[in-house]
C-alpha positions as MATLAB code, in Angstrom:
seq = 'MQRAFRRGYTTVGFIAPMIAGRTGSQQPRLQTLAQLIPPLTHDLHKGDCGRVATIGGCEEYTGAPYFVASAALRLGSDIAHVVCERDAAGAIKGYSPDIIVNPYLRSTRNRDDLPADEAAGRIAALLGKMHAVAAGSGLGTDASILQDVRRAIGAARDRALAIVLDADALALVADTPDIIRGYRNAVLTPNAPEFARLAKALGVGAAAEAGGKELPMDEAAKQVAQRLGGVTVVCKGKADVITNGDRVFVCSEAGGLRRCGGQGDILTGALLAFLAWGERYKRRAWTVRPASDAIEDALVPMHAAFAACMLTRHASFLAYEECSRAVMSTSVLEQIDIAFDNKFEDLLKALRPSTA';
ca = [
      -3.093   26.404  -14.972;
      -5.018   26.536  -11.942;
      -5.521   23.134  -10.543;
      -9.450   21.883  -10.592;
     -10.064   21.054   -6.899;
     -13.167   19.411   -6.315;
     -14.247   19.727   -2.679;
     -16.884   18.681   -0.787;
     -16.715   14.824   -1.565;
     -15.808   13.557    2.252;
     -18.796   11.236    2.513;
     -18.098    8.654    4.986;
     -21.126    6.188    3.678;
     -22.088    3.115    4.947;
     -20.618    0.096    7.443;
     -21.350   -3.297    6.362;
     -23.627   -4.710    8.902;
     -21.298   -7.508    9.375;
     -18.887   -4.612   10.567;
     -21.363   -1.966   12.180;
     -21.445   -2.840   15.842;
     -19.028   -5.589   16.712;
     -15.613   -4.218   17.508;
     -15.790   -0.779   18.396;
     -14.334   -0.329   14.983;
     -13.621    3.817   14.715;
     -11.990    5.839   11.945;
      -8.957    8.134   12.931;
      -9.429   11.879   12.461;
      -7.818   13.340    9.711;
      -6.033   15.948   11.844;
      -4.354   13.130   12.728;
      -3.747   11.330    9.688;
      -1.834   14.932    8.426;
       0.774   14.065   10.635;
       2.058   11.301    8.796;
       2.257   14.066    5.621;
       6.006   15.485    5.548;
       6.017   19.448    5.683;
       7.428   20.905    2.604;
      10.391   23.498    3.097;
      13.185   24.964    1.680;
      15.674   22.699    4.121;
      14.373   19.543    2.488;
      16.870   17.342    0.306;
      16.208   14.751   -2.282;
      15.089   11.807   -1.040;
      13.424   13.779    2.215;
       9.829   13.015    1.648;
      10.047    9.184    0.550;
      12.298    6.871   -1.258;
      10.380    3.697   -2.091;
      10.746    0.633   -4.347;
       8.084   -1.692   -5.647;
       9.433   -5.437   -6.798;
       7.319   -6.955   -9.461;
       6.539   -6.892  -13.046;
       7.082   -9.560  -15.612;
       6.637   -9.963  -19.286;
       3.245  -10.093  -18.997;
       2.527   -7.387  -16.543;
       4.232   -4.367  -16.639;
       1.451   -1.605  -15.869;
       0.860   -3.044  -12.257;
       4.351   -2.172  -11.010;
       4.056    1.317  -13.066;
       0.835    1.813  -11.150;
       2.240    1.365   -7.683;
       5.257    3.413   -8.228;
       3.831    6.561  -10.149;
       0.965    6.566   -7.245;
       3.670    6.973   -5.066;
       5.789    9.673   -6.874;
       2.023   11.620   -7.197;
       1.346   11.750   -3.945;
       4.525   13.393   -2.920;
       7.266   10.661   -2.760;
      10.634   12.047   -3.948;
      11.987    8.492   -5.665;
      10.312    5.434   -6.735;
      12.276    2.266   -7.966;
      10.576   -0.132   -9.840;
      12.613   -4.027   -9.480;
      11.415   -6.278  -12.151;
      12.330   -8.460  -14.829;
      14.257   -7.999  -17.575;
      11.391   -8.591  -20.216;
       9.541   -6.057  -18.368;
      12.112   -3.086  -17.681;
      11.583   -1.601  -21.420;
       7.767   -1.234  -21.422;
       7.831    0.025  -17.692;
      10.675    2.742  -18.827;
       8.550    3.896  -21.721;
       5.805    4.619  -19.646;
       7.616    7.124  -17.572;
      10.741    8.682  -17.220;
      10.470    9.554  -13.556;
      10.417    5.762  -12.591;
      13.697    4.321  -12.058;
      13.814    0.676  -13.410;
      16.253   -2.055  -12.263;
      15.872   -5.501  -13.987;
      17.016   -7.892  -11.347;
      14.447  -10.219  -10.892;
      15.300  -13.502  -13.032;
      12.723  -15.908  -14.742;
      13.255  -19.580  -15.077;
      13.969  -18.266  -18.817;
      16.442  -15.922  -18.248;
      17.866  -17.057  -14.422;
      20.816  -17.997  -15.828;
      21.873  -14.643  -17.299;
      22.291  -13.261  -13.501;
      23.659  -15.265  -10.869;
      21.361  -15.772   -7.672;
      23.832  -14.292   -5.386;
      24.433  -11.110   -7.909;
      20.983  -10.215   -8.224;
      20.156  -10.643   -4.294;
      23.038   -8.504   -3.480;
      21.804   -5.713   -6.035;
      18.306   -5.891   -4.289;
      19.199   -6.008   -1.115;
      21.707   -2.975   -1.773;
      18.982   -0.834   -3.224;
      16.569   -1.912   -0.697;
      19.226   -0.382    2.079;
      18.535    3.548    0.529;
      14.954    2.795    1.289;
      12.396    4.052    3.410;
       9.581    1.701    2.320;
       9.052   -1.391   -0.306;
       6.247   -3.047   -2.083;
       6.075   -6.378   -3.401;
       3.941   -8.305   -5.517;
       2.042   -6.155   -7.981;
       2.807   -7.709  -11.320;
       4.746  -10.515  -10.558;
       3.164  -13.349  -12.261;
       3.893  -16.990  -10.690;
       6.982  -18.006  -11.941;
       9.067  -19.919   -9.510;
      12.719  -18.255  -10.313;
      11.356  -14.639   -9.665;
       9.214  -15.771   -6.605;
      12.394  -17.313   -5.168;
      13.893  -13.734   -5.661;
      10.831  -12.405   -3.997;
      11.387  -14.335   -1.113;
      14.938  -13.640   -0.549;
      13.886   -9.774   -1.110;
      11.265   -9.625    1.486;
      13.674  -11.178    4.115;
      16.102   -8.679    2.922;
      13.613   -5.801    3.900;
      12.785   -7.578    7.196;
      16.685   -7.407    7.853;
      16.788   -3.587    7.378;
      13.634   -3.397    9.409;
      11.701   -1.515    6.092;
       8.364   -0.861    6.036;
       6.444   -3.353    3.552;
       3.453   -3.572    1.741;
       2.645   -7.068    0.323;
       0.128   -7.477   -2.442;
      -1.389   -9.618   -5.274;
       1.229  -12.492   -6.117;
       3.211  -11.745   -3.105;
       0.103  -12.751   -0.540;
       0.368  -16.544   -2.310;
       4.172  -16.649   -0.566;
       2.530  -15.637    2.791;
      -0.212  -18.261    2.461;
       2.175  -21.260    1.139;
       4.810  -20.137    3.913;
       3.237  -17.458    6.584;
       6.853  -17.558    8.664;
       7.902  -15.285    5.480;
       6.120  -12.305    7.307;
       5.246  -13.554   10.732;
       5.656  -11.502   13.340;
       6.511   -8.259   11.058;
       4.400   -5.594   12.804;
       5.897   -3.216   10.265;
       4.347   -5.316    7.333;
       0.973   -4.229    5.564;
      -1.365   -6.952    3.563;
      -3.914   -6.110    1.038;
      -5.848   -8.913    0.097;
      -8.775   -8.361   -1.873;
     -11.867  -11.105   -0.901;
     -10.328  -14.178   -3.146;
      -6.683  -13.480   -1.867;
      -8.230  -13.125    1.400;
     -10.217  -16.168    1.828;
      -6.884  -18.119    0.395;
      -4.696  -16.583    3.185;
      -7.910  -17.165    5.821;
      -8.215  -20.723    4.784;
      -3.922  -21.337    5.265;
      -4.278  -19.932    8.767;
      -6.974  -21.988    9.592;
      -9.258  -19.074   10.217;
     -13.146  -19.570   10.206;
     -12.492  -23.277   10.101;
     -14.480  -23.822   13.176;
     -17.301  -21.340   12.452;
     -17.718  -22.897    8.788;
     -18.194  -26.588   10.446;
     -20.518  -24.939   12.480;
     -22.398  -23.883    9.516;
     -21.813  -20.465   10.580;
     -19.698  -17.360    8.716;
     -17.127  -15.553   10.264;
     -17.906  -11.898   10.037;
     -15.448  -10.105    8.204;
     -13.861   -8.031   10.878;
     -13.695  -10.870   12.909;
     -11.966  -12.865   10.393;
      -9.540  -10.142    9.726;
      -8.391   -9.823   13.306;
      -7.285  -13.580   13.107;
      -5.365  -13.473   10.348;
      -3.497  -10.381   11.481;
      -3.379  -12.133   15.286;
      -2.192  -15.587   13.187;
       0.426  -13.596   11.395;
       1.933  -12.359   14.853;
       0.591   -8.656   14.341;
       1.009   -7.507   10.937;
      -1.556   -4.946    9.568;
      -3.985   -6.344    7.460;
      -6.302   -4.365    4.787;
      -8.942   -6.147    3.595;
     -10.126   -4.499    0.409;
     -14.013   -4.762   -0.421;
     -17.498   -2.580    0.032;
     -15.461   -1.086    3.048;
     -12.145   -1.299    3.454;
     -11.619   -3.399    6.782;
      -8.014   -2.491    8.383;
      -6.489   -4.582   11.266;
      -3.428   -5.173   13.422;
      -5.303   -7.761   15.311;
      -5.996   -5.677   18.116;
      -7.838   -2.620   16.488;
      -9.989   -2.311   13.553;
     -10.399    0.710   11.383;
     -13.235    0.605    8.895;
     -12.558    3.078    5.330;
     -15.686    3.151    4.006;
     -15.227    6.390    1.911;
     -17.653    6.698   -0.732;
     -15.921    5.283   -4.420;
     -16.779    4.647   -7.840;
     -18.712    2.083   -9.123;
     -16.105    0.623  -11.741;
     -13.735   -2.436  -10.854;
     -11.270   -2.387  -13.221;
      -7.478   -3.776  -12.873;
      -4.873   -1.709  -11.392;
      -7.044   -0.065   -8.672;
      -5.214   -1.883   -6.257;
      -1.885   -1.254   -7.551;
      -2.742    2.314   -6.912;
      -3.603    1.732   -3.265;
      -0.024   -0.067   -3.090;
       1.497    2.627   -4.006;
      -0.110    5.330   -1.794;
       0.370    3.002    0.973;
       4.102    3.294    0.117;
       4.250    7.063    0.027;
       2.413    7.044    3.890;
       4.365    4.340    5.051;
       7.750    5.880    3.867;
       6.726    9.475    5.213;
       6.118    7.178    8.583;
       9.370    6.179    8.623;
      10.361   10.210    8.551;
       8.004   10.391   11.053;
       8.605    8.008   13.762;
      12.672    9.403   13.414;
      11.023   13.057   14.532;
      11.893   14.293   11.273;
       9.242   16.824   11.905;
       7.508   18.152   14.948;
       3.398   17.351   15.471;
       0.955   19.916   16.296;
      -0.868   19.726   17.881;
       0.877   16.872   19.787;
      -2.740   15.330   20.801;
      -2.512   13.885   17.513;
       0.455   12.299   17.960;
       0.324    8.403   16.283;
       2.211    5.792   18.464;
       5.422    4.224   16.120;
       2.985    1.118   16.711;
       0.248    2.715   15.165;
       2.073    4.074   12.077;
       1.269    0.976    9.473;
      -2.573    1.176   10.576;
      -3.184    4.962   10.046;
      -0.723    4.668    6.702;
      -3.108    2.085    5.324;
      -6.579    4.089    6.171;
      -4.752    6.967    4.611;
      -4.120    5.459    1.220;
      -7.596    3.620    1.602;
      -9.478    6.992    1.299;
      -7.360    8.303   -0.800;
      -7.640    5.728   -3.768;
     -11.742    5.738   -2.641;
     -11.993    8.955   -3.095;
      -9.885    9.397   -6.243;
     -11.956    5.945   -7.832;
     -14.987    8.343   -7.109;
     -13.500   11.851   -9.044;
     -12.802    9.212  -11.658;
     -16.126    7.639  -12.306;
     -17.832   11.351  -11.970;
     -15.754   12.418  -14.680;
     -15.668    9.075  -17.194;
     -18.575    7.154  -15.819;
     -18.272    3.586  -17.583;
     -14.788    4.508  -19.230;
     -13.117    4.668  -15.907;
      -9.553    2.768  -16.311;
      -6.863    2.749  -13.642;
      -5.111    5.743  -15.289;
      -8.143    7.436  -14.821;
      -7.948    6.811  -10.916;
      -4.408    7.685  -11.149;
      -4.949   11.317  -12.685;
      -6.823   11.980  -10.083;
      -4.975   10.490   -6.780;
      -3.380   14.057   -5.963;
      -6.381   16.024   -6.599;
      -7.904   13.584   -3.621;
      -4.780   14.176   -1.677;
      -5.743   18.107   -2.125;
      -9.398   17.722   -1.735;
      -8.808   15.595    1.901;
      -5.606   17.485    3.322;
      -4.476   20.998    1.844;
      -6.766   22.909    3.360;
      -5.962   21.577    6.743;
      -2.258   21.512    6.727;
      -2.202   25.165    5.586;
      -4.023   25.442    9.095;
      -1.724   23.139   10.568;
       1.381   24.570    9.270;
       0.767   28.154    7.801;
       4.104   28.442    7.089;
       4.909   25.572    5.141;
       1.829   23.945    3.901;
];
């Protein structure tokens, strides 16, 4: 059956007044973003297009890690693991046979079933095979699970993995900023309340608030990134502000009008895919053409984040066009690969006529 492409929806839209004109914010070219996408050739092996893992999923929240892993797979990652709590494993396995489920997180209720060191060892061994890892989607607030995640983040840093922190993992950063401070291969994806908590924990905006002023979002985001030592921060909102404390990208791609839960998890999955490709890109696994569109290794997280925001917003737009008020996150997930094709398919064919 022929795929139903939806061409022409490349609207840049608006830039929020508090962002426009302040920092010289910019948008990377599509041709530049496309350099992160691995060429498809007959020489590839399983895993060459990305091995990713997401850490999250508890008894209450099983859908979130499914959305993360599924979005990464739909965009072209080869292998996606979910590391979750035991009581979540059966449900997540039932959602999709394409996802590999590892029930290594220990809740307070069942932590005695698996010793802490053994759980940490299993997670660390898995991470050693990955290109990128996410943590936070569907974690919940169980103290034992969160402790396992702290150790997992440390293991990911030790292995120089690209890391995405979202949702409940951002509370860990707010409580203990050193868990990620100075690790420039990390991307944080807070929504408005999560960002407010991070900013408060880091003392960002306190001086402006004392003076009766509101710190513009782009400047607040830059300060958060700076105080975390140059991690990339994605402030999700009407326009997505992406910064590493130095540069600022603003993604104002047109999106849908529904704000159903789970869209942030789809963004995390898209970001995982691009970060995994970015790790392969940094190892020069394929040739960049033209060379003028090459991305500095240090800026791969920024470009990966922009690409993920753009695709997620476009998928949301397509889902809303089709379903209107009935949009659910499953609707957005079903559009993510079409969003990719709309943005990149013709471009990839032009850049790589023999492999696209």
